[in-house]
Structures are given as structure tokens and as C-alpha cells.
N, C-alpha and C positions, 0 to 999 in steps of 0.2 A: 433127510428124514425130518418130518414135522415134530414140533414139541410134544404133541399128545397123539394118542391113538384113538381116543374116544372122548366125546364132549357130551356132558349132561346139561340140558338147557331148561331153565325156568321158562314158563310160558308168558304169564301176565306181566307186562312191563319189560320183557326181554325180547320176545318174539312178536307178541300181539299187543297192540294198543287197545286194551279192554276196559279202560277207565269208565267210559259212559255206561256200558252195560252193568258193570259191577256197582257203581254208585247208585244208579237208578234202582237196581234190585235191592240194595241195602235200604234205600229210602222207602221203598215199597214195604219191605218186611217190618221196618220200624213203625211205619204208620199203621200197619195191620195189628201190630202189638200194642198200639196205643201210645207210642212214643213219637214226639215231634222230631224229625231228623234235621230240622233246620239249625238246631243248636249243636249238632254233632259234627266233628271233623271226620267225615267219612273217608277222606283220602288216606288216613292212617291205617285203614283196613284193606288197602290195595297190596295184597301179598300174603299176609298172615292167614292161618286156617280160619274157616268160618266160625267154628265153635269157640275158638279163642276170642274172636272179635265180638261175638254176641255176648259172651260171658262177661265182658266189660260193662254190660248194661243190665243183664238179667241174672238173678242170683240162683234160680233153680235150674236143674238139668232139664226139666220138662219145658220150661220157657225157652231155653237155649235151643232145644231140639225143634220146637215149634217155629222159632225164628229161622232156623236153618231150612226147614221144610218150605216156609213161605218164600225165602230167598231163592231157593232152588227152583220152585215152581215158576216164579216170575222170570228167572234167568233162562230157564229152558224155553219159555215161550217167546221172550223178547231179548233178554240181555245178551245171549250168545251171538245174536246177529248185530249187536251194537258195538262192533269192533272192527279193527283193520290191522294190517301188517305194518310194523315200523319200516321206514325206508331202508332198503338194502337187505332185508331179512331173507327173501327168496334167493337173491344172488349169493349171499353168504353161505346158506345151507347147500346150495348147488355146488359151490366151489369146494366146500369141505368134503362133500360126497365124491367129487371127482378125484380128490386126493386120497380117497380110501378110508377116511375117518369114520368110525362108528358113531352114529348120532342117536341120542336118546332124550326124552323129556324127563324132568323131575319136577313136577308141579304139584302145588297144594290142591289143585282141582282134582276131583275124582276122575279116574280113567274113563268112566262112562260119560262124563261131562266134557272132558277135553277132546276126546277122539272125534266127535262130530264137528267140533270147532276147527280143529286142525284140518279136517277133510274139507269143510266149507271154505277155508282160507287157502286151500291148495298145498298145504304143508305135509299132510299125512304120508304121501309116498316117499318123502325125503328122510323119514325116521326109521331106524332099525328096531327101535324099542320105545313103546309109550309107557312111561312110568308116572304114576300119580297117586293121590290119596285114595282111600276107600270111602264108600258112602257112609259107613259106620265109623266108630271111633278107633278101629283096630290099626289103621295107618292114617294118622291125622296131623302129624307135624312134618316139616321139611326133612328133619333128620331121619324120621321113620321112612319117608318116601325114598330118600337117597339110599338108605340101608337096604331097602327092598330091591331097588334097581340094581344095586351092586351084586345081588345074588344071582343075576342072570349069567349063565356060564360064558356067554359071548364076551363078557367084560373081564374075564379072568386073565391076569397077567398084562393087562393094558395100562398105559399111562393115561389117567383119566383126569379131566378138568370139569369142575362145576362152573356154570355161567349164570349169573342172576343179577337182579337189580335191588334187592332188599337184604337187610341183615339176616333174615331167616335163611336165605340162600347161603350166605357166608357162614353162619353158625352151623347149618346142616352139613356143609362141606367139611368144616373143621371137626365136627363130631364124628364124621365118618373117615377122617384121615385123608381128605382130598384137598388139593389146592383149589382156589376159587378165583375167578375173574369177575369184575363188576362192570355193569354198563351204566353210563351216566345219563342216557337218554330215557331211562325208565322212570320209576316212581320213587326211588330212594335218592337221597342226597349224597354228594361226595363225602361229607363228613360221616354219614351213617356207614358207608362202605369202607372208607379208609380205616375206621376203627378196628376192622377185622384183618387188616394187612393183606389185601388181595394181591395176587401176583401181577395183575394188570387191571387198569381202569380204562375202558373204551368210551370215547365220545360218540361213536357211531359204529354201524356194522362194518364199514370199510376198515376202520382201525382194528376192530376185533378180528376180522378175517386175516388181516396182515399179521397180527400177533400169533394167531393160531397156526398159521401155515409157515411162519418163519422157521428156518432150520436152526438146529442147535449150533 
């Protein structure tokens, strides 16, 4: 019997190399807001919720919402297509499904945004459940996303693991009482992930698959 019955996956930096589309969309939104993005380390916003990221630069809620809208418009038009699968992702998910594990996403992207991306990349049929943020503020942090995913009755009584590449994923798992595994090929550092004491750190999808399917 495998270690876990269900796996919750972060998407950006864990399944999909989405850096180009995200950074280009951030740069566009900042320019439209009259801020020069060249002096901003945009890579720190790979993973955290959009509103939190823009709130580091804009003081009013109205400005933050306008920046979010600008980002989403550019991302819907171009950014979502500026991405690719990390090596081994498809093979990993197929192997997990063959072993009967329930697969779900737990992403900071709104469900309406991530679903067409997963479909375009050929991953949508491999997931039993698509969990993500809401377009408004009601489900806006990784903790809230995971908490909502866990309400699905199909997860009741299962041994569940969260997999992600940033501290938001690790903290969300801890807040919801779940163990977490980190991936080192994504956008977070080893130091960032190790601070949360993950049960495993994977250098690539092959290592992660081996861990997930190793028997107790």
C-alpha cells in the first residue's frame, strides 16, 4: 500500500513552468499602473496570491483590485499560453493514477483560470478534483484553498499529502493539519522549504513519484 491515498498539487512551479507568463503579466500590470517593473524582483511573486503581491506596492484596496484586473486580462490573453510542463509531470501523474491515488490541485490561481490551462497542457483528465482560489477575496490564500479542497467528501478518511514549491504551500498544509512535500525544481529554494520541515524534498518528478509510491 502506498504512503498516501490522495495528493494535493500546487500548479505553478510544481506541475507547470509558468514563470514567463506570470512575470510578463506582472510587468504589464505594473506599467499600466505607472510603476516601472525593472526595479522590482518579480520572481518573489511566483506563488503567493495576486492581491498580497500587489499590496506590497499599492496602499489602497482600489489600486490593488485594478492591478489584479490588469494582470488577469493580460494573463488570459497571453500569459496562460506562455508555459510548459516540467519534465516528467505527465508520467508522474499517470503513474499515480494507475496506482489508484486521488489527485487534486490546490492552487492560488482561481479555478476559472487554472482549468483551461490544465486542459491546454493535457493534464485536466488526470485530476479528480480541481481546487483553487476564488476570483474575489473569499478564498484567497493557500490555507483557504486547501481548507476548501478538504471539504470534498471524496477526501474523507484518506491519507493526504500536499506537494508544492513555495512556503505558501508548506504553511497552507501545516495550517490544515497535512504533511507536505517540496519540489526543488520549482521557484522556491531549499532553504525556504526546509524551514517548514517537509516530509520529503524532491529534485525531480522521478524522485517524487518514487517517494509517493513507496510502500510503508
